[in-house]
N, C-alpha and C positions, 0 to 999 in steps of 0.2 A: 675502285678499279674498273676500267672500261676497255673492252675489246673492240677493235674496229678492223675492217677488211676493205681493200680497194683493189680493183682489177683495171689495168690499163695497158693496151698494146702488147698483149701476149705475156705480160708479167703480172704476177699476183703478189700482194703484200698484205701483211697483217701487223697489228701493233698492240701494245699494252700501255695504258695510261694509268699510273698509280701516283697519287699525290701530286707533286709538282714536276714529275718526270714523265717523259714519253720515250719509249723504246720501240723502234719499228724494224721489221725484217722484210726483205724483198727477195723473191725467188723467180727465176725464169721458168717458163712452162716446161721445158725439156729437163730441167733439173741439173744441167751441166754446170751452170754457173750459179753460185750463191753469193749474195752480197748482203752484208749486214750494215745497216746505217743506224746510228743512235744519236739522238740529240738529248742532252741532259740539261734541265733547267737549273738544277742545283748540283754541281759536281761534288760537293763535300758530303752529300747524303745520297748515295747510290743504293737502290734496293736490288736484292737478288732477282734475277729474271726467270729462274726455273719455276715451273708450275708447282713443284713441291713446296718451295719456299713461299711462293705467293699464297697458296692455300693455307699454309701453316700460319703465316702472318695475319691473313684475313680472319681465320677462325679465332686467333688470339685476340685480335682487336674487336671484331664485331660480335662474336658469339659469347665469349667469356665475360666481356664487359657488360653485355646486356643481361646475362644470367645473374651476375652479382648485383647489378643495379635493381633487378626485380626482387631479389632476396632482401635487399636493404629497404626498398619501398614497402614490402610486406611487413617487415619488422616494425617500421615506423607506424603503419596503420594499426597493427595489433596492439601497440602500446598506448594509442590514443583513447580517450574516454569514449564510451558508446554514445551514439547519437540517436539510437532508437530506444523505445521503452516497451516493456512487456504488457501491452494493453490486452485485456481490461484489468489485469492485476496491478498494473502501474498506470498512473494517469499524469498527464503533463500539467503545467501551470496554466491557470486561467486568470485573465485580467479581471480586476474588480469591475470593469466596465463591460464585461462579457454579456451579451444579450442572448439568453437561452429561453427556457420554457417559462411561460407567464405564471404569475401568482397574484392573488389578492391578499393584502395584509390586514392584520388586526392591531388594535392598541393593546398595551400590556393588560388592560382590564378585560380583554376579550371582545370588546366592541369593534365592529367593522369600521375600518377607516373610510371606506367609500361613502361620499356624500351625494352621490347620484347627480353630479353636475353635468355629466355627459361630455366633458371636454375631451376625454380620450376617444370617445366615439366620433366626435367631430374632427379630431386631428388625424384619425387613422386614414392614410391614403388608400388602403386596400379595402376599406369598408368591411373589416373583419369583426368589428365589435358591435354587439346589439345590447342595448340597456333599456329596461323598463323600471320605473320607480313609482313610489307612492309616498304620501306624507303619513308619518306615524302620529300617534296620539300626543306625543310631546312636541309636535311641530317640526321635528327633524325629518329630512328626506333620506330614505334608504332604498336601495335597489331591491326589486323583487325578481329581477332577471338580469344576469350578466353573462352573456355568451361570447365566446371568441372562436371563430372558425380558423383553426390553426393551418388549414390548407390554403387560406388566403393571406395569412400574415406574412409580411416581408421582413420582420424583425428590425424595423427601422428605429424603434425606441421612442417614437413620437408620443405614444400613449403615456409612457413613463414620464417624459418631459412635461407633458401637459397637465398631469395630475397635481393639484395644489396640496394634497395631503399625503403623497407618496403611498397611495393605496394600491395602484396597479404597477407592478414592476416586472422586469424580465430577469428571472432568477439565474442561478449558476448551473442548472441542469441542462445538458445537451443530449442525454440518452433517453429520448421519449419516442423512439420509432414504434409504429404499430402495424398490425396486420389488416386492419379495416379502416375505412374512412370515418365511420361513426366515432371511433375512439379519439379522433382529432377534433371533434366538436366539443369544446370545453364549456361546461356550465358553471354556475356560481359555486356550487359545492366542490367541484374539482379544483377551481382556482383557489378557494379558501384552504383546501387541503394542502395544496402546494405551498401556500404562504405559511401555514403552520409548520410544515416540514422543514423549510429552509429559512425561517425567520432570522435565526442567528447569523447566518452567512449573508443574507440580504441586508440586514442592519449594518453589518461590518462594511459591506461594499458601499452602501449609501454614505456612511460616515467618511469614507475615504474621498468622497466627492464634495464635501461640504464647502471647500474653498471656492468652487466655481458653480455651485448650484444654489 
């Protein structure tokens, strides 16, 4: 509904536009003569022109329709499954290829997998890995130092891809926030501890990638 008003040569007029219809009224300034002119676009569907009927129809069309539409939408949303989870009591699904906290793995016999080839150190674009190694009595090379600066790590997974024996991996854990910088400087003991803790999940994740690794 649109109201409009026009003043021209001592006469004033106002009108109402509702739907496809336009009703206009013209009055002289003195008020002696009143003339009503109406032009109807659709003569078969004439709306009442009194303000009471206009407001009643407007409230029925615009107000009640929107109220019931809001109730209907609220009911639809209330019946849909929840999209949020109650973290930390509930946790979402993690892909087998998720790259989280690092870990060093062992063989089932307890022997360390790492052969100190230093391919992971060379592949790391952030230079976050530092390795020292020495030769043992049996001729095998093993690490004496394996440090990862987690504040430098960009979690690209290159270290895991470069390792020929699947010794260094990025595990499923993402909850390793700390209060100090020193706690994010991982040494060999910390990495081996992570590997022992998540070995079952890590082995399962690596098995799921055997078709393309």
